[in-house]
C-alpha positions as CSV (number, residue, x, y, z in Angstrom):
1,M,-7.6,-31.1,5.2
2,N,-11.3,-30.5,6.3
3,K,-12.4,-27.1,7.0
4,N,-13.5,-26.1,10.1
5,P,-15.6,-22.9,10.8
6,S,-12.8,-21.3,12.4
7,Q,-10.5,-21.9,9.3
8,L,-13.1,-21.0,7.0
9,A,-13.5,-17.6,8.9
10,F,-10.1,-17.1,8.8
11,L,-9.7,-17.6,5.0
12,T,-12.6,-15.0,4.5
13,L,-10.8,-13.1,6.4
14,K,-7.6,-13.2,4.8
15,K,-9.4,-12.6,1.5
16,L,-10.7,-10.0,2.5
17,A,-7.4,-7.9,4.2
18,Q,-6.0,-8.8,0.8
19,K,-8.0,-7.1,-1.1
20,S,-7.9,-4.2,0.9
21,V,-3.9,-4.4,0.3
22,D,-4.7,-4.7,-3.2
23,D,-7.0,-1.5,-3.2
24,N,-4.6,0.2,-1.0
25,L,-2.1,-0.4,-3.5
26,L,-3.9,1.1,-6.4
27,K,-5.0,3.9,-4.3
28,L,-1.3,4.7,-3.3
29,K,-0.3,4.4,-7.0
30,K,-3.2,7.1,-7.9
31,A,-2.1,9.0,-5.3
32,N,1.7,9.0,-6.4
33,E,0.6,9.8,-9.9
34,N,-1.1,12.6,-8.6
35,Q,1.4,14.0,-6.4
36,D,3.8,13.8,-9.5
37,K,1.5,15.4,-11.9
38,A,1.2,18.4,-8.9
39,K,4.9,18.3,-8.7
40,S,5.4,19.1,-12.6
41,Q,2.7,21.8,-12.8
42,L,4.5,23.3,-9.7
43,N,7.6,22.7,-11.6
44,V,6.2,24.8,-14.8
45,L,4.8,27.4,-12.5
46,N,8.3,28.1,-11.0
47,D,9.5,28.1,-14.6
48,Y,7.0,30.5,-16.2
49,Y,7.8,33.1,-12.9
50,V,11.8,32.7,-13.5
51,E,10.9,33.4,-17.1
52,Y,8.9,36.5,-16.6
53,Q,11.2,38.1,-14.0
54,Q,14.2,38.0,-16.6
55,K,11.6,39.6,-19.0
56,L,10.3,42.1,-16.2
57,N,13.9,42.8,-15.7
58,D,15.1,43.3,-19.5
59,A,12.0,45.2,-20.2
60,L,12.9,48.0,-17.2
61,S,16.6,47.7,-18.2
62,G,15.3,48.7,-22.2
63,G,12.6,51.3,-21.0
64,I,9.0,49.9,-20.4
65,K,5.5,51.9,-20.2
66,G,3.7,52.3,-17.1
67,Y,0.9,49.6,-18.4
68,E,2.9,47.2,-19.6
69,L,4.7,47.3,-16.1
70,N,1.2,47.0,-14.2
71,N,0.7,44.3,-16.6
72,F,3.8,42.3,-15.8
73,N,3.4,42.7,-12.3
74,A,-0.4,41.7,-12.3
75,F,1.1,38.4,-14.2
76,I,3.8,37.8,-12.2
77,A,1.5,38.2,-9.0
78,T,-0.9,35.6,-10.8
79,I,2.1,33.3,-11.1
80,E,2.5,33.3,-7.5
81,Q,-0.9,32.7,-6.6
82,G,-0.5,29.5,-8.7
83,I,2.4,28.4,-7.4
84,E,1.0,29.1,-3.6
85,Q,-2.3,27.0,-4.5
86,Q,0.1,24.3,-6.0
87,K,2.2,24.0,-3.1
88,K,-0.6,23.5,-0.9
89,L,-2.4,20.9,-3.2
90,L,1.3,19.3,-2.9
91,L,1.2,19.3,0.8
92,T,-2.4,18.1,0.7
93,L,-1.8,15.3,-1.1
94,D,1.5,14.5,0.7
95,I,-0.9,14.2,3.8
96,K,-3.3,12.0,1.9
97,Q,-0.6,9.5,0.4
98,K,0.8,9.2,3.9
99,Q,-2.8,8.5,5.2
100,I,-3.0,5.3,1.9
101,T,0.3,4.6,3.3
102,N,-0.8,3.9,6.4
103,Q,-3.6,2.2,5.5
104,L,-1.7,-0.1,3.5
105,N,0.6,-0.8,6.2
106,Q,-2.3,-1.7,8.4
107,S,-4.0,-3.8,5.9
108,Q,-0.6,-5.8,5.1
109,K,-0.3,-6.2,8.9
110,N,-4.2,-7.7,8.9
111,L,-3.2,-10.1,6.1
112,N,0.3,-11.1,7.7
113,T,-1.8,-11.9,11.0
114,Y,-4.1,-14.0,9.4
115,T,-1.7,-15.8,7.3
116,T,0.1,-16.5,10.5
117,L,-2.8,-17.8,12.0
118,L,-3.9,-20.3,9.0
119,N,-0.6,-21.4,9.4
120,K,-0.7,-22.4,12.8
121,Q,-4.1,-24.2,12.0
122,Y,-2.3,-26.2,9.5
123,N,0.6,-26.9,11.3
124,K,-1.8,-28.1,14.3
125,Y,-3.7,-30.2,12.0
126,L,-0.6,-32.1,10.8
127,Q,0.4,-32.7,14.1
128,Q,-2.8,-34.5,14.7
129,Q,-2.9,-36.3,11.5
130,N,0.8,-37.5,12.3
131,R,-0.4,-38.5,15.7
132,L,-3.1,-40.4,14.5
133,Q,-0.7,-42.2,11.9
134,Q,1.6,-43.0,14.6
135,K,-1.2,-44.6,16.8
136,L,-2.3,-46.6,14.1
137,T,1.2,-47.6,13.2
138,D,1.5,-48.5,16.7
139,E,-1.8,-50.9,17.0
140,F,-1.0,-52.5,13.6
141,A,2.4,-53.1,14.9
142,Q,1.0,-54.5,18.5
143,Q,-1.6,-56.5,16.2
144,Q,1.1,-57.9,14.2
145,L,3.3,-58.9,17.2
146,A,0.2,-60.5,18.9
147,R,-0.9,-62.5,15.9
148,R,2.8,-63.8,15.7
149,L,2.8,-64.7,19.3
150,L,-0.4,-66.5,19.1
151,S,0.6,-68.5,16.0
152,E,3.7,-69.4,17.7
153,Y,1.9,-71.3,20.4
């Protein structure tokens, strides 16, 4: 099939759209990995929090010195700050992941559009070729009929 300028433009756009899809898939994979890592870190912080709350309760029931209580409270407060920061990070990562997903969807839509347009162009080309072939076949048949009629007379 001969490639006209319009088709070449659509092929170029399709390649760019495919690259965009591929790039966004890689970005989404990385975003998912970052989110999983952040969730894991949040789980670790939550586990620490529960563990140290339990240690504080145990220490309080057995008797604890004032500076030890201050140390426990300061450490637990630090863990709480870490948990809050990790939750904010997860929220940010979730927003980023949704943005990348939207970009991926748009890229995929563009790719589908260019693929459809190229398929339509190709089908139009096939129809033109079929019409041309039919025309040539009809002309050949007319010429054969004319020769046969001339040779009979």
